[in-house]
C-alpha positions, -999 to +999 in steps of 0.1 A: +393-792+626+401-817+593+416-847+586+440-850+556+432-843+519+404-852+504+382-857+477+366-823+465+335-818+483+327-781+472+315-763+444+332-768+410+349-733+407+361-733+441+374-773+431+394-758+403+408-728+424+419-757+452+433-780+425+455-752+412+465-743+447+468-784+454+491-785+426+516-756+434+539-758+465+542-731+486+568-710+474+583-673+471+557-656+495+553-672+527+585-699+539+571-703+576+542-699+603+570-686+629+541-681+659+502-673+668+500-644+694+470-634+712+468-603+738+461-613+772+449-591+804+477-610+830+506-627+813+517-640+842+480-656+848+478-665+811+516-679+812+506-698+842+475-715+832+495-727+798+524-738+815+511-757+845+480-768+829+485-773+786+524-781+794+537-754+777+577-744+786+585-707+791+612-699+767+614-658+767+598-626+785+604-595+773+594-562+778+589-537+747+576-503+737+591-473+714+582-464+679+585-495+662+558-514+683+537-485+677+539-483+640+537-521+639+507-524+659+490-489+647+488-485+688+500-451+701+519-452+733+521-488+730+541-506+759+537-541+760+551-573+777+555-604+757+564-640+770+570-666+745+559-702+753+568-731+734+548-766+731+568-795+709+581-774+677+553-747+679+557-717+695+528-692+715+529-657+722+514-640+748+511-601+750+496-578+776+496-542+765+504-521+799+495-494+777+474-485+760+448-508+777+419-529+755+392-545+760+374-577+771+364-604+752+324-601+747+306-631+764+276-628+737+303-638+710+296-672+692+320-695+676+304-689+639+312-653+644+339-639+623+361-627+653+366-663+660+401-678+665+418-706+680+448-729+683+445-765+678+465-782+710+474-818+702+469-847+728+480-882+729+448-894+750+416-868+749+402-886+781+433-878+801+434-845+787+396-837+793+401-849+833+431-829+833+409-799+819+380-805+844+402-806+872+417-772+859+381-758+864+383-745+820+350-732+810+336-756+783+324-744+749+320-777+738+294-798+754+323-827+759+350-841+739+336-853+703+344-877+680+335-869+647+316-898+627+334-922+601+308-914+574+332-886+574+366-894+554+385-866+564+376-862+598+363-894+609+380-906+641+390-877+652+383-864+691+380-827+700+372-803+723+368-768+725+372-749+760+386-716+773+415-699+789+414-672+821+403-645+791+381-662+773+399-675+745+389-706+727+410-734+727+407-766+713+425-802+721+423-829+696+436-861+689+442-877+658+436-916+652+459-934+630+463-925+595+449-888+603+470-858+612+509-851+610+529-889+615+549-872+647+517-868+665+520-905+671+552-900+693+542-888+723+568-903+741+549-902+772+539-868+768+496-854+769+502-826+752+523-822+721+523-795+702+497-770+682+485-782+648+469-754+634+453-721+644+417-718+628+399-686+617+362-680+609+356-671+569+330-659+552+340-672+520+363-697+512+372-686+479+383-649+490+405-665+517+425-689+498+431-663+472+447-645+501+470-671+517+473-691+487+475-675+459+493-642+470+512-657+506+518-692+492+502-717+513+489-747+500+458-764+506+468-799+526+431-807+531+396-798+532+359-816+549+328-805+549+312-813+587+279-813+599+254-832+626+253-837+657+288-844+668+298-809+649+273-789+665+283-802+701+317-794+696+314-757+680+282-750+704+265-737+676+231-753+667+226-768+632+262-763+622+272-771+586+312-761+582+331-764+549+367-766+568+400-760+543+434-766+560+462-748+546+501-750+554+532-732+549+565-752+544+570-751+582+547-744+613+512-747+627+488-747+600+457-722+592+427-736+589+398-717+571+360-725+582+331-710+566+300-718+579+275-726+555+247-728+582+239-708+604+241-679+583+237-648+613+277-648+621+289-614+632+320-599+613+348-590+631+345-557+650+359-526+624+374-504+656+392-536+667+427-531+681+461-553+689+451-543+724+417-559+725+417-591+740+397-608+711+431-597+691+453-630+678+480-627+648+495-646+627+534-644+624+550-657+587+582-653+576+588-639+543+618-628+522+600-600+510+577-580+533+572-551+517+559-568+480+539-597+499+526-569+520+516-553+490+501-581+472+482-592+504+465-559+502+451-561+467+440-599+474+415-581+503+438-573+531+440-541+547+469-525+570+472-525+606+511-507+608+511-479+583+534-503+556+568-517+563+579-509+595+619-512+605+625-524+638+665-518+651+666-530+682+654-566+672+631-568+707+606-587+688+630-615+671+628-598+637+641-563+622+611-556+599+575-561+597+541-553+585+509-562+599+476-562+583+443-576+581+431-605+559+397-601+541+376-615+574+397-590+597+421-619+612+454-601+614+490-617+601+520-600+611+546-608+581+582-606+592+616-604+576 
């Protein structure tokens, strides 16, 4: 979680790369971030949690199978139920694999491990949101809501809280003060939960991730900061946390936020045997005008295939006709669709 754009606080070579990305509009590759998706163990339970506790609305419920799904997700014999939810202008996809079934999220995993990903849900009133979450009995990651200190020009005054959904996925609620965040977050109109500001991923090397998401996929840098201190430690649940945070945006949809832990340095890598059916699997779907070209460029920028190349989905059951699923340099899944 970060604020708006600010002066470059990082090493000179990285500053030069970031400056180039700031100067260029996101063009060509990714036109929008369409959805953020997660794998769940019981889609009815998860949909109830997001709609009843967090204010999402159900917009689609479909069961999909067949060779297109198998090839796209790299899962032989795949059959899945996908429920799409909306909050404000953003979409969240919940996928339960009826076959094959994946593994649960290990309880020992931590916020600075590179498997980590979450969505940040914007709220109009942090105290009221926290009361709602306490009443729902959520499991805490943070010790409680944290207000980031004013000495941090990019993030000062932002309030945030991490917690877990029924499967153990980490979620964040975030409240922006005046002058930070998208202006539409201050148009609550009586609503408590407003939309998804971004999805955050832990990365090993910000420069490598900027090459993948920025130079290759065309996302632009929208803000950056370096966060540390007792508030950040209690927010992430990581003693001694010091993070380099870089916010990326396409022309439409939630952002992608890069979290590089400068300390501590003992975060575990993304499990190499991960599959889409495992409950720690998230995927960000990005709309592209040239899936084949962009997927191959992403591989050259450190990505790797999950699908065996580009996959045609003739029935349109997933909402697009052509897709390619890849992992970024740290293992996070990106679905390019056309």
